N, CA, C and O atoms as a DFTB+ gen file, in Angstrom:
444 C
 N C O
     1  1       3.567      -8.837      -4.635
     2  2       4.102      -8.466      -3.336
     3  2       4.525      -7.009      -3.377
     4  3       4.877      -6.506      -4.444
     5  1       4.501      -6.329      -2.264
     6  2       4.745      -4.901      -2.164
     7  2       6.224      -4.585      -2.006
     8  3       6.604      -3.415      -2.036
     9  1       7.040      -5.566      -1.843
    10  2       8.428      -5.417      -1.462
    11  2       9.221      -4.387      -2.266
    12  3       9.787      -3.470      -1.671
    13  1       9.284      -4.502      -3.575
    14  2      10.153      -3.620      -4.348
    15  2       9.763      -2.154      -4.270
    16  3      10.645      -1.326      -4.042
    17  1       8.495      -1.777      -4.446
    18  2       8.197      -0.344      -4.358
    19  2       8.583       0.260      -3.019
    20  3       9.116       1.369      -2.986
    21  1       8.335      -0.429      -1.919
    22  2       8.662       0.125      -0.618
    23  2      10.165       0.197      -0.439
    24  3      10.684       1.185       0.080
    25  1      10.870      -0.843      -0.865
    26  2      12.323      -0.813      -0.762
    27  2      12.882       0.337      -1.591
    28  3      13.856       0.973      -1.187
    29  1      12.279       0.611      -2.743
    30  2      12.744       1.713      -3.576
    31  2      12.446       3.054      -2.922
    32  3      13.249       3.980      -3.034
    33  1      11.337       3.179      -2.257
    34  2      11.021       4.427      -1.568
    35  2      12.031       4.662      -0.454
    36  3      12.392       5.805      -0.172
    37  1      12.488       3.587       0.181
    38  2      13.433       3.720       1.276
    39  2      14.783       4.234       0.789
    40  3      15.548       4.796       1.572
    41  1      15.081       4.049      -0.486
    42  2      16.335       4.532      -1.043
    43  2      16.212       6.017      -1.352
    44  3      15.114       6.546      -1.524
    45  1      17.348       6.666      -1.416
    46  2      17.327       8.071      -1.824
    47  2      17.364       8.141      -3.337
    48  3      17.679       7.153      -4.001
    49  1      17.046       9.295      -3.883
    50  2      17.076       9.462      -5.334
    51  2      18.480       9.186      -5.865
    52  3      18.637       8.636      -6.955
    53  1      19.497       9.567      -5.099
    54  2      20.877       9.328      -5.526
    55  2      21.188       7.840      -5.595
    56  3      22.048       7.424      -6.371
    57  1      20.499       7.031      -4.790
    58  2      20.706       5.586      -4.798
    59  2      19.900       4.898      -5.895
    60  3      19.943       3.673      -6.015
    61  1      19.171       5.664      -6.694
    62  2      18.337       5.081      -7.734
    63  2      16.923       4.806      -7.268
    64  3      16.179       4.095      -7.943
    65  1      16.538       5.357      -6.125
    66  2      15.184       5.177      -5.611
    67  2      14.190       5.998      -6.407
    68  3      14.564       6.729      -7.324
    69  1      12.942       5.875      -6.056
    70  2      11.870       6.587      -6.740
    71  2      11.962       8.072      -6.412
    72  3      12.075       8.454      -5.247
    73  1      11.915       8.891      -7.428
    74  2      11.896      10.341      -7.234
    75  2      10.607      10.729      -6.514
    76  3       9.570      10.103      -6.733
    77  1      10.655      11.757      -5.655
    78  2       9.445      12.159      -4.927
    79  2       8.253      12.460      -5.837
    80  3       7.123      12.109      -5.498
    81  1       8.477      13.093      -6.965
    82  2       7.355      13.405      -7.865
    83  2       6.700      12.126      -8.380
    84  3       5.476      12.055      -8.489
    85  1       7.504      11.123      -8.694
    86  2       6.951       9.847      -9.154
    87  2       6.222       9.149      -8.010
    88  3       5.149       8.584      -8.220
    89  1       6.783       9.177      -6.814
    90  2       6.126       8.559      -5.661
    91  2       4.760       9.199      -5.425
    92  3       3.787       8.500      -5.141
    93  1       4.683      10.517      -5.541
    94  2       3.399      11.211      -5.367
    95  2       2.423      10.841      -6.481
    96  3       1.235      10.640      -6.229
    97  1       2.922      10.751      -7.701
    98  2       2.056      10.366      -8.823
    99  2       1.530       8.945      -8.641
   100  3       0.356       8.679      -8.901
   101  1       2.384       8.041      -8.199
   102  2       1.949       6.665      -7.935
   103  2       0.920       6.639      -6.810
   104  3      -0.051       5.886      -6.877
   105  1       1.125       7.448      -5.787
   106  2       0.165       7.527      -4.688
   107  2      -1.195       7.992      -5.199
   108  3      -2.225       7.455      -4.795
   109  1      -1.204       8.974      -6.072
   110  2      -2.472       9.473      -6.612
   111  2      -3.164       8.399      -7.457
   112  3      -4.390       8.297      -7.441
   113  1      -2.396       7.610      -8.184
   114  2      -2.979       6.494      -8.944
   115  2      -3.639       5.494      -8.001
   116  3      -4.742       5.016      -8.267
   117  1      -2.964       5.182      -6.901
   118  2      -3.542       4.265      -5.920
   119  2      -4.826       4.827      -5.327
   120  3      -5.791       4.089      -5.129
   121  1      -4.847       6.114      -5.043
   122  2      -6.055       6.737      -4.493
   123  2      -7.195       6.666      -5.512
   124  3      -8.340       6.396      -5.149
   125  1      -6.878       6.908      -6.781
   126  2      -7.902       6.805      -7.822
   127  2      -8.457       5.398      -7.950
   128  3      -9.669       5.212      -8.068
   129  1      -7.574       4.406      -7.927
   130  2      -8.022       3.009      -7.981
   131  2      -8.851       2.646      -6.754
   132  3      -9.823       1.895      -6.848
   133  1      -8.463       3.180      -5.617
   134  2      -9.205       2.938      -4.385
   135  2     -10.629       3.461      -4.507
   136  3     -11.580       2.813      -4.070
   137  1     -10.762       4.616      -5.093
   138  2     -12.094       5.198      -5.287
   139  2     -12.949       4.311      -6.194
   140  3     -14.130       4.094      -5.923
   141  1     -12.353       3.807      -7.259
   142  2     -13.089       2.914      -8.162
   143  2     -13.526       1.638      -7.444
   144  3     -14.663       1.191      -7.596
   145  1     -12.625       1.062      -6.669
   146  2     -12.967      -0.155      -5.927
   147  2     -14.052       0.105      -4.886
   148  3     -14.962      -0.706      -4.716
   149  1     -13.956       1.229      -4.197
   150  2     -14.968       1.555      -3.190
   151  2     -16.336       1.744      -3.845
   152  3     -17.353       1.304      -3.308
   153  1     -16.357       2.400      -5.006
   154  2     -17.623       2.568      -5.728
   155  2     -18.195       1.226      -6.154
   156  3     -19.401       0.999      -6.054
   157  1     -17.328       0.335      -6.629
   158  2     -17.762      -1.005      -7.026
   159  2     -18.353      -1.750      -5.832
   160  3     -19.427      -2.342      -5.936
   161  1     -17.663      -1.721      -4.712
   162  2     -18.152      -2.410      -3.520
   163  2     -19.499      -1.837      -3.076
   164  3     -20.394      -2.584      -2.682
   165  1     -19.638      -0.529      -3.139
   166  2     -20.898       0.110      -2.762
   167  2     -22.030      -0.357      -3.674
   168  3     -23.119      -0.693      -3.210
   169  1     -21.754      -0.372      -4.980
   170  2     -22.774      -0.825      -5.937
   171  2     -23.168      -2.279      -5.679
   172  3     -24.353      -2.613      -5.674
   173  1     -22.185      -3.130      -5.469
   174  2     -22.463      -4.543      -5.231
   175  2     -23.208      -4.766      -3.919
   176  3     -24.101      -5.609      -3.838
   177  1     -22.834      -4.009      -2.899
   178  2     -23.479      -4.165      -1.596
   179  2     -24.917      -3.651      -1.608
   180  3     -25.694      -3.956      -0.703
   181  1     -25.270      -2.876      -2.627
   182  2     -26.630      -2.369      -2.735
   183  2     -27.646      -3.435      -3.104
   184  3     -28.850      -3.224      -2.962
   185  1     -27.168      -4.579      -3.577
   186  2     -28.046      -5.683      -3.924
   187  2     -28.029      -6.686      -2.769
   188  3     -26.993      -7.292      -2.494
   189  1     -29.152      -6.866      -2.100
   190  2     -29.179      -7.755      -0.932
   191  2     -28.707      -9.181      -1.231
   192  3     -28.047      -9.802      -0.398
   193  1     -29.043      -9.703      -2.415
   194  2     -28.608     -11.066      -2.757
   195  2     -27.091     -11.119      -2.915
   196  3     -26.441     -12.047      -2.431
   197  1     -26.538     -10.127      -3.588
   198  2     -25.083     -10.068      -3.756
   199  2     -24.408      -9.912      -2.401
   200  3     -23.415     -10.576      -2.105
   201  1     -24.956      -9.038      -1.596
   202  2     -24.394      -8.801      -0.268
   203  2     -24.384     -10.092       0.554
   204  3     -23.382     -10.428       1.186
   205  1     -25.494     -10.799       0.539
   206  2     -25.603     -12.039       1.303
   207  2     -24.619     -13.094       0.793
   208  3     -23.975     -13.779       1.587
   209  1     -24.506     -13.222      -0.515
   210  2     -23.674     -14.280      -1.099
   211  2     -22.178     -13.939      -1.114
   212  3     -21.337     -14.835      -1.163
   213  1     -21.854     -12.654      -1.072
   214  2     -20.451     -12.260      -1.283
   215  2     -19.921     -11.320      -0.201
   216  3     -19.056     -10.487      -0.471
   217  1     -20.428     -11.448       0.998
   218  2     -20.008     -10.570       2.088
   219  2     -18.499     -10.597       2.292
   220  3     -17.880      -9.542       2.434
   221  1     -17.893     -11.785       2.309
   222  2     -16.446     -11.883       2.537
   223  2     -15.669     -11.176       1.429
   224  3     -14.693     -10.481       1.709
   225  1     -16.082     -11.342       0.200
   226  2     -15.397     -10.683      -0.917
   227  2     -15.521      -9.169      -0.817
   228  3     -14.568      -8.447      -1.108
   229  1     -16.678      -8.690      -0.412
   230  2     -16.868      -7.246      -0.245
   231  2     -15.999      -6.723       0.904
   232  3     -15.469      -5.614       0.828
   233  1     -15.856      -7.512       1.952
   234  2     -14.958      -7.114       3.037
   235  2     -13.506      -7.111       2.561
   236  3     -12.713      -6.275       2.993
   237  1     -13.156      -8.042       1.674
   238  2     -11.812      -8.063       1.107
   239  2     -11.548      -6.802       0.283
   240  3     -10.449      -6.249       0.320
   241  1     -12.551      -6.358      -0.452
   242  2     -12.397      -5.110      -1.222
   243  2     -12.128      -3.955      -0.264
   244  3     -11.289      -3.099      -0.546
   245  1     -12.822      -3.924       0.851
   246  2     -12.582      -2.874       1.841
   247  2     -11.156      -2.937       2.371
   248  3     -10.504      -1.905       2.525
   249  1     -10.670      -4.142       2.651
   250  2      -9.290      -4.308       3.126
   251  2      -8.296      -3.834       2.076
   252  3      -7.300      -3.190       2.407
   253  1      -8.562      -4.149       0.816
   254  2      -7.688      -3.708      -0.275
   255  2      -7.663      -2.189      -0.351
   256  3      -6.595      -1.595      -0.498
   257  1      -8.825      -1.554      -0.254
   258  2      -8.861      -0.094      -0.352
   259  2      -8.109       0.547       0.818
   260  3      -7.403       1.537       0.629
   261  1      -8.252      -0.005       2.014
   262  2      -7.512       0.525       3.160
   263  2      -6.009       0.375       2.955
   264  3      -5.235       1.275       3.280
   265  1      -5.609      -0.764       2.415
   266  2      -4.190      -1.010       2.161
   267  2      -3.652      -0.048       1.111
   268  3      -2.562       0.500       1.273
   269  1      -4.403       0.159       0.043
   270  2      -3.959       1.078      -0.999
   271  2      -3.786       2.489      -0.451
   272  3      -2.815       3.166      -0.789
   273  1      -4.707       2.938       0.385
   274  2      -4.592       4.276       0.956
   275  2      -3.386       4.386       1.889
   276  3      -2.714       5.417       1.922
   277  1      -3.116       3.331       2.638
   278  2      -1.944       3.335       3.520
   279  2      -0.656       3.382       2.704
   280  3       0.280       4.098       3.056
   281  1      -0.611       2.624       1.620
   282  2       0.571       2.643       0.752
   283  2       0.738       4.023       0.120
   284  3       1.857       4.524       0.010
   285  1      -0.362       4.635      -0.293
   286  2      -0.296       5.987      -0.858
   287  2       0.291       6.955       0.162
   288  3       1.104       7.808      -0.192
   289  1      -0.113       6.832       1.426
   290  2       0.442       7.701       2.463
   291  2       1.948       7.501       2.601
   292  3       2.692       8.470       2.750
   293  1       2.396       6.260       2.552
   294  2       3.834       5.976       2.646
   295  2       4.567       6.577       1.443
   296  3       5.631       7.177       1.596
   297  1       3.999       6.416       0.263
   298  2       4.637       6.957      -0.931
   299  2       4.749       8.483      -0.891
   300  3       5.719       9.047      -1.399
   301  1       3.775       9.143      -0.300
   302  2       3.786      10.609      -0.222
   303  2       4.721      11.140       0.853
   304  3       5.118      12.304       0.801
   305  1       5.075      10.327       1.807
   306  2       5.825      10.794       2.968
   307  2       7.306      11.019       2.652
   308  3       7.914      10.296       1.863
   309  1       7.856      12.036       3.290
   310  2       9.297      12.273       3.201
   311  2       9.978      11.917       4.525
   312  3      11.164      12.182       4.719
   313  1       9.210      11.316       5.421
   314  2       9.737      10.906       6.729
   315  2      10.648       9.684       6.572
   316  3      10.585       8.989       5.558
   317  1      11.488       9.423       7.566
   318  2      12.293       8.197       7.546
   319  2      11.394       6.961       7.485
   320  3      10.239       6.997       7.908
   321  1      11.932       5.890       6.961
   322  2      11.169       4.663       6.748
   323  2      10.468       4.204       8.019
   324  3       9.275       3.901       7.986
   325  1      11.178       4.147       9.129
   326  2      10.583       3.634      10.369
   327  2       9.421       4.519      10.811
   328  3       8.419       4.008      11.310
   329  1       9.534       5.822      10.641
   330  2       8.440       6.737      10.987
   331  2       7.231       6.470      10.105
   332  3       6.096       6.469      10.582
   333  1       7.473       6.245       8.817
   334  2       6.379       5.906       7.893
   335  2       5.682       4.631       8.324
   336  3       4.453       4.567       8.355
   337  1       6.461       3.624       8.654
   338  2       5.885       2.337       9.034
   339  2       5.139       2.430      10.359
   340  3       4.123       1.761      10.547
   341  1       5.630       3.248      11.271
   342  2       4.930       3.444      12.539
   343  2       3.568       4.089      12.320
   344  3       2.652       3.889      13.119
   345  1       3.427       4.859      11.246
   346  2       2.164       5.540      10.953
   347  2       1.151       4.637      10.253
   348  3      -0.024       4.991      10.158
   349  1       1.588       3.473       9.762
   350  2       0.679       2.542       9.093
   351  2      -0.215       1.906      10.146
   352  3       0.266       1.202      11.034
   353  1      -1.510       2.154      10.043
   354  2      -2.443       1.676      11.075
   355  2      -2.896       0.231      10.854
   356  3      -3.498      -0.365      11.747
   357  1      -2.623      -0.326       9.706
   358  2      -2.938      -1.734       9.442
   359  2      -1.736      -2.566       9.874
   360  3      -0.730      -2.633       9.168
   361  1      -1.850      -3.197      11.038
   362  2      -0.713      -3.903      11.621
   363  2      -0.144      -4.975      10.706
   364  3       1.074      -5.131      10.617
   365  1      -1.017      -5.718      10.021
   366  2      -0.519      -6.779       9.149
   367  2       0.275      -6.191       7.984
   368  3       1.285      -6.762       7.573
   369  1      -0.173      -5.056       7.451
   370  2       0.563      -4.395       6.370
   371  2       1.906      -3.885       6.881
   372  3       2.931      -4.092       6.231
   373  1       1.915      -3.229       8.023
   374  2       3.168      -2.720       8.578
   375  2       4.165      -3.864       8.783
   376  3       5.351      -3.718       8.489
   377  1       3.684      -4.989       9.282
   378  2       4.558      -6.146       9.483
   379  2       5.114      -6.677       8.175
   380  3       6.302      -6.984       8.081
   381  1       4.256      -6.787       7.161
   382  2       4.727      -7.270       5.849
   383  2       5.757      -6.317       5.258
   384  3       6.758      -6.751       4.689
   385  1       5.512      -5.028       5.394
   386  2       6.459      -4.056       4.852
   387  2       7.799      -4.136       5.572
   388  3       8.852      -4.087       4.936
   389  1       7.762      -4.258       6.894
   390  2       9.020      -4.376       7.645
   391  2       9.797      -5.628       7.224
   392  3      11.015      -5.584       7.050
   393  1       9.081      -6.735       7.065
   394  2       9.759      -7.975       6.642
   395  2      10.333      -7.832       5.236
   396  3      11.443      -8.293       4.970
   397  1       9.586      -7.199       4.339
   398  2      10.070      -7.012       2.968
   399  2      11.294      -6.117       2.933
   400  3      12.246      -6.388       2.201
   401  1      11.272      -5.045       3.724
   402  2      12.405      -4.132       3.773
   403  2      13.627      -4.838       4.352
   404  3      14.738      -4.673       3.847
   405  1      13.428      -5.626       5.411
   406  2      14.541      -6.369       6.007
   407  2      15.116      -7.366       5.009
   408  3      16.334      -7.510       4.908
   409  1      14.248      -8.054       4.271
   410  2      14.723      -9.022       3.284
   411  2      15.474      -8.329       2.164
   412  3      16.499      -8.830       1.700
   413  1      14.977      -7.182       1.723
   414  2      15.669      -6.439       0.663
   415  2      17.030      -5.961       1.152
   416  3      18.002      -5.973       0.397
   417  1      17.104      -5.542       2.410
   418  2      18.377      -5.119       2.978
   419  2      19.354      -6.262       3.072
   420  3      20.544      -6.091       2.805
   421  1      18.858      -7.443       3.453
   422  2      19.724      -8.622       3.552
   423  2      20.259      -9.023       2.171
   424  3      21.417      -9.416       2.030
   425  1      19.389      -8.915       1.152
   426  2      19.838      -9.257      -0.210
   427  2      20.868      -8.261      -0.712
   428  3      21.831      -8.646      -1.375
   429  1      20.676      -6.979      -0.403
   430  2      21.592      -5.974      -0.938
   431  2      22.931      -5.981      -0.221
   432  3      23.941      -5.568      -0.791
   433  1      22.954      -6.456       1.050
   434  2      24.227      -6.518       1.751
   435  2      24.942      -7.839       1.474
   436  3      26.143      -7.968       1.712
   437  1      24.193      -8.817       0.969
   438  2      24.676     -10.118       0.516
   439  2      26.091     -10.488       0.889
   440  3      26.737      -9.798       1.678
   441  1      26.578     -11.589       0.317
   442  2      27.917     -12.110       0.671
   443  2      29.027     -11.277       0.146
   444  3      30.195     -11.595       0.366
């Protein structure tokens, strides 16, 4: 689940959140992994039999790569959390992130 990294990004460095340099480095790692996955999907889709038999899985790889790039954008941003989430174009991801952040806030304010 994506909950902890996003909740940590929402914190300031003084609160023990992820330092901006680390957030940028993590974003670059995600972009690199995205490139590897996209290359894999391209190679697999080049075989008509594989494409026919595994279309849904190849579409899932595309969804994963889009999600990774969106997360990288959030990690790189210095904007307020809500502004970052408003910029996430994958509605399901934005919703999951908002729910995770709300849950993390509820846990931290606890009894």
